[in-house]
Residue frames as qw, qx, qy, qz and C-alpha x, y, z in Angstrom:
[[0.301, -0.075, 0.355, 0.882, 147.62, -2.59, 126.72],
 [0.307, 0.683, 0.374, -0.547, 145.27, 0.21, 125.78],
 [0.444, 0.193, 0.632, 0.606, 144.62, 0.11, 122.04],
 [0.188, 0.617, 0.121, -0.755, 143.78, 3.54, 120.69],
 [0.659, 0.580, -0.244, -0.412, 144.38, 2.64, 117.02],
 [0.886, -0.213, 0.412, 0.013, 145.14, -0.99, 116.71],
 [0.793, 0.566, 0.058, 0.215, 146.69, -0.85, 113.29],
 [0.206, 0.835, -0.339, 0.380, 149.32, 1.65, 114.44],
 [0.607, -0.601, 0.484, -0.189, 150.08, -0.46, 117.55],
 [0.943, 0.084, 0.299, 0.116, 151.04, -3.43, 115.32],
 [0.679, 0.526, 0.066, 0.507, 153.15, -1.71, 112.65],
 [0.499, -0.706, -0.100, 0.493, 155.84, 0.15, 114.52],
 [0.038, 0.820, -0.293, -0.490, 158.23, 1.47, 111.79],
 [0.849, 0.518, -0.104, -0.005, 159.65, 0.64, 108.37],
 [0.722, -0.450, 0.344, 0.398, 163.13, -0.84, 108.22],
 [0.513, 0.848, -0.125, -0.043, 165.43, 1.01, 105.75],
 [0.570, -0.521, 0.553, 0.313, 168.61, -0.87, 105.04],
 [0.189, 0.494, -0.638, -0.560, 170.44, -1.79, 101.95],
 [0.090, 0.052, 0.990, 0.090, 169.00, -5.27, 101.98],
 [0.266, 0.572, 0.671, -0.389, 165.44, -4.03, 102.46],
 [0.274, 0.678, -0.152, -0.665, 165.90, -1.48, 99.67],
 [0.097, 0.283, -0.840, -0.453, 166.96, -4.22, 97.25],
 [0.183, 0.293, 0.930, -0.128, 163.78, -6.18, 98.16],
 [0.335, 0.580, 0.271, -0.692, 161.66, -3.32, 96.99],
 [0.289, 0.372, -0.613, -0.635, 162.41, -4.32, 93.36],
 [0.203, -0.107, -0.964, -0.137, 160.53, -7.60, 94.15],
 [0.443, -0.516, -0.292, -0.673, 157.49, -5.63, 95.53],
 [0.689, -0.395, -0.548, 0.263, 158.53, -6.38, 99.13],
 [0.121, -0.751, 0.188, -0.622, 158.59, -3.91, 102.11],
 [0.582, -0.102, -0.680, 0.435, 160.17, -4.57, 105.53],
 [0.366, -0.709, -0.013, -0.602, 158.56, -3.34, 108.77],
 [0.147, 0.134, -0.800, 0.566, 159.38, -3.60, 112.43],
 [0.566, -0.432, -0.451, -0.538, 156.23, -4.98, 114.16],
 [0.542, -0.530, 0.401, -0.515, 154.99, -5.59, 117.66],
 [0.043, -0.314, 0.940, -0.128, 156.02, -8.86, 119.38],
 [0.467, 0.210, 0.754, -0.411, 152.40, -10.02, 119.76],
 [0.563, 0.503, -0.164, -0.635, 151.48, -9.52, 116.09],
 [0.649, 0.057, 0.743, 0.153, 150.71, -12.45, 113.83],
 [0.241, -0.001, 0.610, 0.755, 150.64, -12.62, 110.10],
 [0.043, 0.640, 0.701, 0.312, 146.94, -11.97, 109.67],
 [0.245, -0.844, -0.267, 0.395, 147.05, -8.93, 112.00],
 [0.334, -0.438, 0.336, 0.764, 150.00, -7.58, 110.04],
 [0.214, 0.301, 0.716, 0.592, 148.24, -8.09, 106.69],
 [0.069, -0.815, -0.572, -0.066, 145.05, -6.28, 107.87],
 [0.308, -0.786, -0.089, 0.529, 147.05, -3.38, 109.34],
 [0.335, -0.239, 0.474, 0.779, 149.14, -2.82, 106.26],
 [0.111, 0.467, 0.720, 0.501, 146.09, -2.91, 104.01],
 [0.170, -0.852, -0.487, 0.093, 144.23, -0.50, 106.27],
 [0.341, -0.725, 0.019, 0.598, 147.05, 2.01, 106.77],
 [0.206, -0.399, 0.516, 0.729, 148.60, 2.08, 103.28],
 [0.677, 0.501, 0.174, -0.510, 145.50, 1.09, 101.10],
 [0.309, 0.497, -0.740, -0.331, 147.37, -1.68, 99.22],
 [0.954, -0.029, -0.133, -0.266, 146.80, -5.43, 98.57],
 [0.259, -0.600, 0.753, -0.077, 149.06, -7.72, 100.53],
 [0.784, 0.209, -0.522, -0.264, 149.77, -11.10, 98.93],
 [0.848, -0.123, -0.451, 0.251, 152.10, -12.67, 101.58],
 [0.276, -0.856, 0.289, -0.327, 153.67, -11.92, 104.95],
 [0.804, 0.087, -0.487, 0.329, 156.85, -13.40, 106.28],
 [0.430, -0.869, 0.114, -0.216, 157.88, -12.85, 109.92],
 [0.699, 0.280, -0.482, 0.449, 161.28, -13.05, 111.50],
 [0.577, -0.815, -0.055, 0.033, 162.20, -12.82, 115.24],
 [0.470, 0.629, -0.391, 0.479, 165.52, -11.07, 115.58],
 [0.766, -0.420, -0.382, 0.301, 167.30, -12.17, 118.78],
 [0.213, -0.964, 0.157, 0.001, 168.98, -9.71, 121.12],
 [0.772, 0.386, -0.307, 0.400, 172.78, -9.54, 120.66],
 [0.617, -0.759, 0.013, 0.205, 175.27, -9.24, 123.46],
 [0.636, 0.551, -0.119, 0.526, 178.45, -7.25, 122.98],
 [0.574, -0.476, -0.238, 0.623, 181.03, -5.24, 124.90],
 [0.200, 0.845, 0.163, 0.468, 180.87, -1.42, 124.87],
 [0.009, -0.781, 0.357, -0.513, 183.64, 0.51, 126.53],
 [0.212, 0.281, -0.865, 0.357, 184.65, -2.65, 128.53],
 [0.432, 0.039, 0.634, -0.641, 181.17, -3.25, 129.89],
 [0.154, 0.242, 0.925, 0.248, 178.65, -5.87, 128.68],
 [0.388, 0.337, 0.093, -0.853, 175.68, -4.47, 126.82],
 [0.367, 0.253, 0.879, 0.172, 172.92, -5.88, 124.66],
 [0.239, 0.007, -0.368, -0.899, 170.86, -4.76, 121.72],
 [0.595, 0.131, 0.504, -0.613, 167.11, -5.27, 121.98],
 [0.221, 0.143, 0.907, 0.328, 165.46, -8.05, 120.05],
 [0.423, 0.366, 0.085, -0.825, 162.52, -7.33, 117.77],
 [0.574, 0.328, 0.747, 0.067, 160.15, -8.88, 115.26],
 [0.149, 0.457, -0.332, -0.812, 160.14, -7.82, 111.64],
 [0.666, 0.440, 0.576, -0.175, 157.75, -8.56, 108.79],
 [0.107, -0.233, 0.609, 0.751, 158.55, -8.82, 105.10],
 [0.517, 0.536, 0.473, -0.470, 155.31, -7.90, 103.25],
 [0.281, 0.054, 0.723, 0.629, 154.84, -8.88, 99.59],
 [0.368, 0.497, 0.218, -0.755, 152.50, -6.50, 97.73],
 [0.691, 0.555, 0.460, -0.055, 150.36, -7.02, 94.64],
 [0.537, 0.090, 0.386, 0.745, 152.25, -6.40, 91.36],
 [0.157, 0.626, 0.353, 0.677, 152.13, -2.78, 90.38],
 [0.448, -0.853, -0.188, -0.190, 151.51, -1.51, 93.93],
 [0.579, 0.220, -0.422, 0.662, 154.09, 0.12, 96.20],
 [0.455, -0.823, -0.302, 0.157, 154.49, 1.88, 99.54],
 [0.344, 0.697, -0.198, 0.597, 156.41, 5.14, 99.73],
 [0.694, -0.514, -0.394, 0.315, 158.05, 4.77, 103.17],
 [0.437, 0.083, -0.123, 0.887, 159.96, 8.02, 102.89],
 [0.239, -0.454, -0.162, -0.843, 156.78, 10.12, 103.16],
 [0.228, -0.062, 0.686, -0.688, 154.69, 10.42, 106.33],
 [0.022, 0.397, 0.912, 0.099, 151.35, 8.65, 106.71]]
C-alpha cells in the first residue's frame, strides 16, 4: 500500500447515525477506520487531522452480514469502527469538510 498521507489512510470517514449522534453529548465521535489500524495509530491520526486531544479509543470490528436481495444471496461488507473520546470541552465538527 502506497501511503501518501498516512493519517488520511487510517481515518476513512465519520459515521453519522442516531446512536453516534447521542454519543456526542459524552464527547465521543465515531469513525470508520482502516482494517489494519490500531488504537495508537487512530489516536495519532485524529490528533493530527482535527487538532484535538484524544483521551481514549475503543475499536469494534463489524462483521459482514448476509441477506437476500431480490431472491439472490448478497452480503454487506464488514468494517472496523473507532469510538474516540475527546478531552472535555473539545469537539469535532464532522459536518464541515477538513
